[in-house]
FIPATOR-786857 format. One record per residue (C-alpha): residue in one letter; residue number from 1; x, y, z. Coordinates in pm, 1 decimal. Example, Ala and Ser with C-alpha at 12.3 -4.5 7.8 and 13.67 -1.06 7.14 Angstrom:
<pts>
{code:A | pos:1 | X:1230.0 | Y:-450.0 | Z:780.0}
{code:S | pos:2 | X:1367.0 | Y:-106.0 | Z:714.0}
</pts>
This chain:
<pts>
{code:M | pos:1 | X:561.1 | Y:709.4 | Z:-1550.8}
{code:P | pos:2 | X:259.5 | Y:940.1 | Z:-1568.3}
{code:F | pos:3 | X:116.5 | Y:1155.5 | Z:-1293.0}
{code:A | pos:4 | X:-252.5 | Y:1214.4 | Z:-1228.8}
{code:K | pos:5 | X:-396.8 | Y:1509.7 | Z:-1040.8}
{code:I | pos:6 | X:-600.9 | Y:1337.2 | Z:-772.3}
{code:R | pos:7 | X:-800.7 | Y:1564.9 | Z:-543.7}
{code:G | pos:8 | X:-535.3 | Y:1833.2 | Z:-586.1}
{code:V | pos:9 | X:-241.6 | Y:1595.4 | Z:-531.9}
{code:N | pos:10 | X:7.4 | Y:1467.9 | Z:-791.0}
{code:I | pos:11 | X:-5.5 | Y:1087.0 | Z:-782.7}
{code:N | pos:12 | X:255.9 | Y:879.8 | Z:-963.8}
{code:Y | pos:13 | X:103.3 | Y:568.7 | Z:-1122.3}
{code:Q | pos:14 | X:157.7 | Y:295.0 | Z:-1377.3}
{code:I | pos:15 | X:-69.8 | Y:54.9 | Z:-1566.7}
{code:L | pos:16 | X:53.6 | Y:-297.5 | Z:-1639.3}
{code:G | pos:17 | X:-129.4 | Y:-498.4 | Z:-1905.6}
{code:D | pos:18 | X:-359.7 | Y:-369.9 | Z:-2179.0}
{code:S | pos:19 | X:-664.8 | Y:-595.9 | Z:-2157.6}
{code:G | pos:20 | X:-876.8 | Y:-788.8 | Z:-1913.7}
{code:P | pos:21 | X:-1040.7 | Y:-704.4 | Z:-1580.1}
{code:W | pos:22 | X:-915.7 | Y:-396.2 | Z:-1395.5}
{code:V | pos:23 | X:-722.9 | Y:-452.5 | Z:-1073.0}
{code:A | pos:24 | X:-573.3 | Y:-190.4 | Z:-837.5}
{code:L | pos:25 | X:-298.1 | Y:-304.8 | Z:-599.4}
{code:S | pos:26 | X:-142.0 | Y:-113.4 | Z:-308.2}
{code:P | pos:27 | X:189.4 | Y:-208.6 | Z:-142.1}
{code:G | pos:28 | X:248.7 | Y:-249.7 | Z:229.3}
{code:G | pos:29 | X:401.3 | Y:-4.3 | Z:473.9}
{code:R | pos:30 | X:489.8 | Y:329.3 | Z:319.2}
{code:R | pos:31 | X:662.1 | Y:157.3 | Z:28.9}
{code:D | pos:32 | X:647.7 | Y:296.9 | Z:-322.6}
{code:M | pos:33 | X:489.0 | Y:107.4 | Z:-609.4}
{code:S | pos:34 | X:799.2 | Y:-110.0 | Z:-653.4}
{code:G | pos:35 | X:682.3 | Y:-286.1 | Z:-337.5}
{code:I | pos:36 | X:389.3 | Y:-435.5 | Z:-530.1}
{code:E | pos:37 | X:541.3 | Y:-455.4 | Z:-878.6}
{code:T | pos:38 | X:638.0 | Y:-824.3 | Z:-870.0}
{code:Q | pos:39 | X:282.0 | Y:-926.0 | Z:-784.2}
{code:A | pos:40 | X:132.8 | Y:-678.2 | Z:-1033.2}
{code:K | pos:41 | X:348.3 | Y:-801.0 | Z:-1321.5}
{code:A | pos:42 | X:256.1 | Y:-1162.4 | Z:-1248.9}
{code:L | pos:43 | X:-114.1 | Y:-1076.8 | Z:-1252.9}
{code:A | pos:44 | X:-82.9 | Y:-859.2 | Z:-1565.2}
{code:A | pos:45 | X:82.5 | Y:-1153.2 | Z:-1742.9}
{code:L | pos:46 | X:-241.3 | Y:-1345.9 | Z:-1682.5}
{code:R | pos:47 | X:-440.0 | Y:-1090.6 | Z:-1885.9}
{code:H | pos:48 | X:-540.9 | Y:-833.2 | Z:-1632.2}
{code:R | pos:49 | X:-499.0 | Y:-455.5 | Z:-1638.4}
{code:V | pos:50 | X:-327.1 | Y:-367.8 | Z:-1312.9}
{code:A | pos:51 | X:-297.2 | Y:-13.4 | Z:-1176.2}
{code:I | pos:52 | X:-18.4 | Y:48.1 | Z:-924.8}
{code:F | pos:53 | X:65.8 | Y:384.7 | Z:-772.1}
{code:D | pos:54 | X:256.8 | Y:580.8 | Z:-514.1}
{code:R | pos:55 | X:11.3 | Y:689.6 | Z:-247.0}
{code:R | pos:56 | X:35.7 | Y:1047.4 | Z:-125.4}
{code:N | pos:57 | X:326.4 | Y:1075.9 | Z:120.7}
{code:C | pos:58 | X:490.3 | Y:777.5 | Z:-50.4}
{code:G | pos:59 | X:715.8 | Y:722.9 | Z:-350.2}
{code:A | pos:60 | X:733.6 | Y:1007.8 | Z:-602.3}
{code:S | pos:61 | X:384.7 | Y:1142.5 | Z:-527.5}
{code:D | pos:62 | X:319.3 | Y:1467.4 | Z:-340.4}
{code:V | pos:63 | X:365.1 | Y:1496.6 | Z:33.5}
{code:V | pos:64 | X:46.4 | Y:1635.8 | Z:188.8}
{code:I | pos:65 | X:24.6 | Y:1625.9 | Z:568.2}
{code:D | pos:66 | X:-334.9 | Y:1731.4 | Z:616.0}
{code:G | pos:67 | X:-686.3 | Y:1595.2 | Z:652.1}
{code:N | pos:68 | X:-940.6 | Y:1525.0 | Z:924.1}
{code:E | pos:69 | X:-982.3 | Y:1156.9 | Z:835.0}
{code:S | pos:70 | X:-736.1 | Y:873.6 | Z:885.5}
{code:E | pos:71 | X:-456.1 | Y:848.5 | Z:633.5}
{code:Y | pos:72 | X:-602.8 | Y:520.9 | Z:508.9}
{code:E | pos:73 | X:-942.9 | Y:671.5 | Z:442.0}
{code:I | pos:74 | X:-767.8 | Y:947.7 | Z:247.4}
{code:W | pos:75 | X:-570.7 | Y:687.6 | Z:51.1}
{code:A | pos:76 | X:-886.2 | Y:487.0 | Z:-23.0}
{code:D | pos:77 | X:-1059.5 | Y:794.4 | Z:-165.3}
{code:D | pos:78 | X:-749.3 | Y:876.8 | Z:-372.6}
{code:V | pos:79 | X:-751.7 | Y:525.9 | Z:-523.1}
{code:H | pos:80 | X:-1120.2 | Y:564.3 | Z:-606.3}
{code:E | pos:81 | X:-1060.7 | Y:894.4 | Z:-783.9}
{code:L | pos:82 | X:-760.9 | Y:757.6 | Z:-976.5}
{code:L | pos:83 | X:-958.9 | Y:455.5 | Z:-1097.3}
{code:S | pos:84 | X:-1248.5 | Y:683.2 | Z:-1188.4}
{code:Q | pos:85 | X:-1018.2 | Y:896.5 | Z:-1403.7}
{code:L | pos:86 | X:-880.1 | Y:582.0 | Z:-1569.3}
{code:G | pos:87 | X:-1232.2 | Y:456.3 | Z:-1648.6}
{code:A | pos:88 | X:-1151.1 | Y:145.1 | Z:-1445.3}
{code:L | pos:89 | X:-1450.8 | Y:126.8 | Z:-1211.8}
{code:P | pos:90 | X:-1578.7 | Y:-102.5 | Z:-1080.5}
{code:A | pos:91 | X:-1250.4 | Y:-282.7 | Z:-1016.6}
{code:F | pos:92 | X:-1092.9 | Y:-556.5 | Z:-810.4}
{code:V | pos:93 | X:-898.1 | Y:-385.8 | Z:-533.4}
{code:G | pos:94 | X:-631.4 | Y:-532.0 | Z:-312.0}
{code:G | pos:95 | X:-296.6 | Y:-511.0 | Z:-146.5}
{code:S | pos:96 | X:-56.7 | Y:-623.4 | Z:120.4}
{code:S | pos:97 | X:-56.6 | Y:-504.6 | Z:482.9}
{code:S | pos:98 | X:-131.3 | Y:-129.7 | Z:469.6}
{code:G | pos:99 | X:-253.2 | Y:-190.1 | Z:113.5}
{code:C | pos:100 | X:-495.5 | Y:-444.7 | Z:258.3}
{code:R | pos:101 | X:-627.8 | Y:-182.9 | Z:503.1}
{code:T | pos:102 | X:-664.5 | Y:68.9 | Z:220.8}
{code:S | pos:103 | X:-858.9 | Y:-186.1 | Z:15.7}
{code:L | pos:104 | X:-1097.9 | Y:-271.1 | Z:299.1}
{code:L | pos:105 | X:-1171.7 | Y:98.9 | Z:347.7}
{code:F | pos:106 | X:-1221.1 | Y:135.5 | Z:-27.9}
{code:A | pos:107 | X:-1488.0 | Y:-135.8 | Z:-14.2}
{code:L | pos:108 | X:-1656.6 | Y:22.1 | Z:288.2}
{code:R | pos:109 | X:-1653.7 | Y:377.6 | Z:148.2}
{code:H | pos:110 | X:-1722.2 | Y:295.8 | Z:-218.0}
{code:P | pos:111 | X:-1915.2 | Y:-34.0 | Z:-221.1}
{code:S | pos:112 | X:-2057.6 | Y:9.9 | Z:-571.4}
{code:S | pos:113 | X:-1708.1 | Y:61.5 | Z:-716.0}
{code:V | pos:114 | X:-1549.9 | Y:-266.5 | Z:-605.9}
{code:R | pos:115 | X:-1599.4 | Y:-605.9 | Z:-769.7}
{code:G | pos:116 | X:-1390.0 | Y:-806.1 | Z:-526.7}
{code:L | pos:117 | X:-1102.3 | Y:-785.9 | Z:-279.8}
{code:L | pos:118 | X:-753.1 | Y:-939.3 | Z:-301.0}
{code:L | pos:119 | X:-606.8 | Y:-922.9 | Z:50.5}
{code:W | pos:120 | X:-281.2 | Y:-1056.0 | Z:188.4}
{code:R | pos:121 | X:-69.8 | Y:-1009.8 | Z:500.3}
{code:V | pos:122 | X:-365.1 | Y:-878.5 | Z:702.0}
{code:T | pos:123 | X:-275.8 | Y:-674.7 | Z:1013.2}
{code:G | pos:124 | X:-445.9 | Y:-674.8 | Z:1350.5}
{code:G | pos:125 | X:-391.6 | Y:-708.6 | Z:1723.9}
{code:R | pos:126 | X:-209.5 | Y:-511.1 | Z:1992.4}
{code:F | pos:127 | X:144.3 | Y:-585.6 | Z:1875.4}
{code:A | pos:128 | X:74.5 | Y:-473.6 | Z:1517.1}
{code:C | pos:129 | X:-117.2 | Y:-164.2 | Z:1628.4}
{code:E | pos:130 | X:148.2 | Y:-38.5 | Z:1867.8}
{code:R | pos:131 | X:441.7 | Y:-124.3 | Z:1643.6}
{code:L | pos:132 | X:295.3 | Y:34.6 | Z:1329.5}
{code:A | pos:133 | X:159.9 | Y:341.3 | Z:1509.3}
{code:E | pos:134 | X:515.8 | Y:417.3 | Z:1618.4}
{code:E | pos:135 | X:669.4 | Y:330.5 | Z:1281.1}
{code:Y | pos:136 | X:424.4 | Y:535.3 | Z:1072.5}
{code:Y | pos:137 | X:365.3 | Y:829.4 | Z:1306.3}
{code:G | pos:138 | X:525.5 | Y:825.0 | Z:1650.0}
{code:Q | pos:139 | X:885.9 | Y:854.3 | Z:1535.7}
{code:Y | pos:140 | X:800.2 | Y:1151.0 | Z:1312.1}
{code:I | pos:141 | X:613.4 | Y:1328.2 | Z:1591.4}
{code:K | pos:142 | X:925.9 | Y:1295.5 | Z:1807.5}
{code:G | pos:143 | X:1143.4 | Y:1424.5 | Z:1524.0}
{code:A | pos:144 | X:926.8 | Y:1736.4 | Z:1480.8}
{code:Q | pos:145 | X:918.8 | Y:1794.6 | Z:1856.3}
{code:Q | pos:146 | X:1295.1 | Y:1773.1 | Z:1888.9}
{code:G | pos:147 | X:1413.5 | Y:1948.4 | Z:1572.6}
{code:G | pos:148 | X:1122.7 | Y:2099.8 | Z:1384.2}
{code:M | pos:149 | X:1052.5 | Y:2040.6 | Z:1016.3}
{code:A | pos:150 | X:1419.2 | Y:2059.3 | Z:915.5}
{code:A | pos:151 | X:1480.4 | Y:1752.2 | Z:1131.4}
{code:V | pos:152 | X:1178.5 | Y:1574.9 | Z:979.2}
{code:C | pos:153 | X:1320.1 | Y:1635.6 | Z:629.9}
{code:E | pos:154 | X:1638.7 | Y:1452.0 | Z:734.1}
{code:M | pos:155 | X:1452.7 | Y:1140.7 | Z:854.0}
{code:E | pos:156 | X:1494.0 | Y:845.8 | Z:619.5}
{code:H | pos:157 | X:1139.5 | Y:822.7 | Z:481.6}
{code:W | pos:158 | X:1096.0 | Y:1195.6 | Z:417.2}
{code:K | pos:159 | X:1449.8 | Y:1234.0 | Z:284.9}
{code:E | pos:160 | X:1366.0 | Y:969.0 | Z:26.0}
{code:R | pos:161 | X:1042.6 | Y:1152.4 | Z:-63.3}
{code:I | pos:162 | X:1244.2 | Y:1467.6 | Z:-126.0}
{code:E | pos:163 | X:1496.3 | Y:1279.4 | Z:-340.3}
{code:A | pos:164 | X:1212.7 | Y:1127.5 | Z:-544.8}
{code:R | pos:165 | X:1030.0 | Y:1461.2 | Z:-579.6}
{code:P | pos:166 | X:1233.8 | Y:1769.3 | Z:-477.9}
{code:E | pos:167 | X:918.5 | Y:1983.9 | Z:-441.0}
{code:N | pos:168 | X:832.9 | Y:1777.8 | Z:-134.8}
{code:R | pos:169 | X:1096.5 | Y:1955.8 | Z:72.5}
{code:E | pos:170 | X:917.8 | Y:2286.7 | Z:22.5}
{code:S | pos:171 | X:585.9 | Y:2121.2 | Z:108.2}
{code:L | pos:172 | X:727.3 | Y:1993.1 | Z:437.0}
{code:M | pos:173 | X:910.9 | Y:2312.4 | Z:528.6}
{code:R | pos:174 | X:594.2 | Y:2519.0 | Z:476.2}
{code:L | pos:175 | X:431.6 | Y:2327.4 | Z:761.1}
{code:T | pos:176 | X:463.8 | Y:2442.6 | Z:1118.5}
{code:P | pos:177 | X:583.9 | Y:2168.0 | Z:1352.8}
{code:E | pos:178 | X:259.2 | Y:2217.4 | Z:1549.1}
{code:H | pos:179 | X:43.2 | Y:2139.6 | Z:1244.5}
{code:F | pos:180 | X:257.7 | Y:1841.1 | Z:1146.7}
{code:I | pos:181 | X:238.9 | Y:1700.9 | Z:1500.2}
{code:T | pos:182 | X:-138.5 | Y:1756.5 | Z:1519.4}
{code:V | pos:183 | X:-207.7 | Y:1567.7 | Z:1195.0}
{code:M | pos:184 | X:36.5 | Y:1288.3 | Z:1270.9}
{code:S | pos:185 | X:-112.5 | Y:1249.3 | Z:1619.1}
{code:H | pos:186 | X:-461.1 | Y:1223.4 | Z:1470.1}
{code:W | pos:187 | X:-346.4 | Y:956.3 | Z:1224.1}
{code:R | pos:188 | X:-170.4 | Y:770.2 | Z:1504.3}
{code:E | pos:189 | X:-493.6 | Y:758.3 | Z:1704.5}
{code:Y | pos:190 | X:-658.3 | Y:575.1 | Z:1413.2}
{code:F | pos:191 | X:-410.0 | Y:295.5 | Z:1469.3}
{code:L | pos:192 | X:-429.0 | Y:284.2 | Z:1844.0}
{code:K | pos:193 | X:-809.7 | Y:267.4 | Z:1834.4}
{code:G | pos:194 | X:-770.7 | Y:-54.6 | Z:1635.4}
{code:I | pos:195 | X:-607.4 | Y:-254.0 | Z:1915.7}
{code:D | pos:196 | X:-928.0 | Y:-441.6 | Z:2000.4}
{code:L | pos:197 | X:-1068.5 | Y:-459.3 | Z:1645.6}
{code:P | pos:198 | X:-1055.1 | Y:-779.0 | Z:1436.2}
{code:V | pos:199 | X:-832.5 | Y:-595.4 | Z:1185.5}
{code:I | pos:200 | X:-682.9 | Y:-248.8 | Z:1207.1}
{code:G | pos:201 | X:-928.2 | Y:10.0 | Z:1076.9}
{code:A | pos:202 | X:-1257.5 | Y:-182.6 | Z:1059.5}
{code:T | pos:203 | X:-1510.6 | Y:-309.4 | Z:1311.6}
{code:E | pos:204 | X:-1671.4 | Y:-652.5 | Z:1306.7}
{code:Q | pos:205 | X:-2000.1 | Y:-494.6 | Z:1195.7}
{code:E | pos:206 | X:-1831.9 | Y:-310.6 | Z:909.7}
{code:L | pos:207 | X:-1653.4 | Y:-621.2 | Z:788.3}
{code:R | pos:208 | X:-1975.3 | Y:-824.3 | Z:795.8}
{code:S | pos:209 | X:-2136.6 | Y:-555.8 | Z:578.1}
{code:I | pos:210 | X:-1897.1 | Y:-613.4 | Z:285.5}
{code:Q | pos:211 | X:-2097.0 | Y:-788.1 | Z:16.2}
{code:V | pos:212 | X:-1833.4 | Y:-844.6 | Z:-252.7}
{code:P | pos:213 | X:-1622.5 | Y:-1162.1 | Z:-260.3}
{code:A | pos:214 | X:-1278.7 | Y:-1155.1 | Z:-99.7}
{code:C | pos:215 | X:-971.1 | Y:-1371.8 | Z:-152.5}
{code:I | pos:216 | X:-750.4 | Y:-1369.5 | Z:157.8}
{code:V | pos:217 | X:-393.3 | Y:-1495.8 | Z:203.5}
{code:P | pos:218 | X:-298.3 | Y:-1460.4 | Z:573.1}
{code:G | pos:219 | X:49.2 | Y:-1353.5 | Z:678.4}
{code:N | pos:220 | X:304.1 | Y:-1547.9 | Z:878.6}
{code:D | pos:221 | X:465.2 | Y:-1317.3 | Z:1135.2}
{code:N | pos:222 | X:377.0 | Y:-1122.0 | Z:1450.2}
{code:T | pos:223 | X:258.1 | Y:-814.0 | Z:1259.9}
{code:H | pos:224 | X:57.1 | Y:-1013.1 | Z:1006.1}
{code:G | pos:225 | X:-60.9 | Y:-1312.1 | Z:1207.5}
{code:R | pos:226 | X:-230.1 | Y:-1606.2 | Z:1040.4}
{code:Q | pos:227 | X:-512.7 | Y:-1587.7 | Z:1293.5}
{code:T | pos:228 | X:-590.7 | Y:-1229.1 | Z:1187.2}
{code:G | pos:229 | X:-636.9 | Y:-1329.0 | Z:823.7}
{code:E | pos:230 | X:-846.1 | Y:-1630.0 | Z:920.2}
{code:A | pos:231 | X:-1064.9 | Y:-1411.6 | Z:1144.6}
{code:L | pos:232 | X:-1118.2 | Y:-1171.1 | Z:855.9}
{code:G | pos:233 | X:-1227.4 | Y:-1464.0 | Z:640.8}
{code:R | pos:234 | X:-1492.1 | Y:-1559.0 | Z:896.5}
{code:L | pos:235 | X:-1632.5 | Y:-1204.9 | Z:903.2}
{code:I | pos:236 | X:-1655.8 | Y:-1113.9 | Z:533.3}
{code:P | pos:237 | X:-1953.0 | Y:-1322.3 | Z:413.6}
{code:K | pos:238 | X:-1825.5 | Y:-1410.2 | Z:63.9}
{code:S | pos:239 | X:-1463.9 | Y:-1479.4 | Z:144.5}
{code:Q | pos:240 | X:-1218.5 | Y:-1759.1 | Z:89.4}
{code:V | pos:241 | X:-895.3 | Y:-1806.7 | Z:283.9}
{code:H | pos:242 | X:-583.5 | Y:-1968.8 | Z:137.3}
{code:I | pos:243 | X:-285.7 | Y:-2062.2 | Z:356.3}
{code:L | pos:244 | X:17.4 | Y:-2030.6 | Z:128.8}
{code:F | pos:245 | X:267.1 | Y:-1966.1 | Z:410.0}
{code:P | pos:246 | X:208.9 | Y:-2221.6 | Z:690.2}
{code:K | pos:247 | X:539.5 | Y:-2150.9 | Z:868.2}
{code:H | pos:248 | X:507.8 | Y:-1882.1 | Z:1135.3}
{code:Y | pos:249 | X:797.8 | Y:-1648.1 | Z:1213.7}
{code:D | pos:250 | X:800.6 | Y:-1530.3 | Z:1574.4}
{code:E | pos:251 | X:938.7 | Y:-1197.7 | Z:1457.5}
{code:P | pos:252 | X:791.7 | Y:-855.2 | Z:1370.8}
{code:L | pos:253 | X:828.2 | Y:-934.3 | Z:999.0}
{code:G | pos:254 | X:891.2 | Y:-1255.0 | Z:809.6}
{code:P | pos:255 | X:1118.1 | Y:-1270.7 | Z:501.4}
{code:R | pos:256 | X:977.6 | Y:-1067.7 | Z:211.1}
{code:E | pos:257 | X:1170.5 | Y:-1290.0 | Z:-27.2}
{code:E | pos:258 | X:935.1 | Y:-1579.6 | Z:43.8}
{code:W | pos:259 | X:638.3 | Y:-1369.8 | Z:-68.8}
{code:D | pos:260 | X:816.5 | Y:-1256.1 | Z:-384.6}
{code:E | pos:261 | X:903.4 | Y:-1617.1 | Z:-465.7}
{code:K | pos:262 | X:534.3 | Y:-1709.8 | Z:-455.5}
{code:A | pos:263 | X:416.6 | Y:-1411.6 | Z:-663.5}
{code:G | pos:264 | X:329.1 | Y:-1638.1 | Z:-955.5}
{code:E | pos:265 | X:133.9 | Y:-1880.5 | Z:-737.8}
{code:M | pos:266 | X:-55.5 | Y:-1594.2 | Z:-575.7}
{code:A | pos:267 | X:-127.1 | Y:-1437.6 | Z:-914.8}
{code:A | pos:268 | X:-273.2 | Y:-1765.3 | Z:-1040.2}
{code:L | pos:269 | X:-484.7 | Y:-1788.8 | Z:-725.5}
{code:F | pos:270 | X:-612.1 | Y:-1433.3 | Z:-770.9}
{code:A | pos:271 | X:-675.2 | Y:-1481.7 | Z:-1144.5}
{code:D | pos:272 | X:-887.0 | Y:-1791.0 | Z:-1074.0}
{code:F | pos:273 | X:-1074.5 | Y:-1598.9 | Z:-803.5}
{code:I | pos:274 | X:-1141.5 | Y:-1308.4 | Z:-1042.0}
{code:K | pos:275 | X:-1261.8 | Y:-1546.7 | Z:-1314.6}
{code:R | pos:276 | X:-1497.2 | Y:-1726.8 | Z:-1078.1}
{code:S | pos:277 | X:-1625.4 | Y:-1390.6 | Z:-951.6}
{code:G | pos:278 | X:-1772.7 | Y:-1326.9 | Z:-1294.3}
{code:A | pos:279 | X:-1509.8 | Y:-1094.4 | Z:-1445.8}
</pts>
C-alpha cells in the first residue's frame, strides 16, 4: 500500500474502486484501516472510489505525539490534506465511532470540501467520554508516569505500532515522558469537556451549522447509544436517521460481528444517500 506525506507525516492509505463519487472512511477506536475495510469494499463494489487510511498514531502510519489541537482536529486536517493530494475534494466523508467524530470535525473545519456525511456508531454522554478518555489517553499517561517511554513502547497499542513501522520506536523514545504526558493530557481534556455535549467533540450550535446532508446509523451499546445518534439527527438540519440495529446491548460495546454482517445493507443505504445527494 502507498504512503503519502501529509503535513510532514507518513500516512498509509489505500483506494478501493476506480470510478464514481469519492468517499473517505475512518475506522473506530485507534484501529488501523482493516477496521473499515469490510464497509469500504462493499461501497466500492457499488461504484464508488473509497479512500481508507491509517491515521497518525494508528496502523502503519507515523507516530507523532504533538500538537496544540485535539487529536481529532489533527486527524480531520490530515484527511483533508490526503484527499486534496488525491484530487478527491469535495468528497463524502464518514466513519464509525472515532471516525464519526473525525468526520464531523472535517465538516466543521472544511465545510467547502465535504459533500455529505456518512456517520455510524455515534458517541456521546458521560459513560462514553470517561471510558474513552481512559482508553485513548489515561492508561498511556499512567504508563509514562510509572515507567517512562520504554514502558509506553511495551504497551499493546504502541507495541503494535512499532511492529507495523519499526521507525515508530525511535519516534517514541525521542520523547521525554513529560512531553508525552503533557500532550496526552491535553488530548484527554478534549474528551472530558465533551461530557455534556450532544456528541463528543461538537456543540449543539456547531452541529446545527453543518449544511451538508448527513446519513446517520445510530449504535446499539452504552458507548454508542441509539439516543446519541438520534439526537445528532435532530441537530444536523439535512440529516436522515436509519435504525439498522434496534437491539440494545447494556454493555460497553456490542458485537462487531453484527455490524460486519450488515456491511452490504449499510453500503446500499449509503450509496442511495449519495445518489440522492446529487453525486
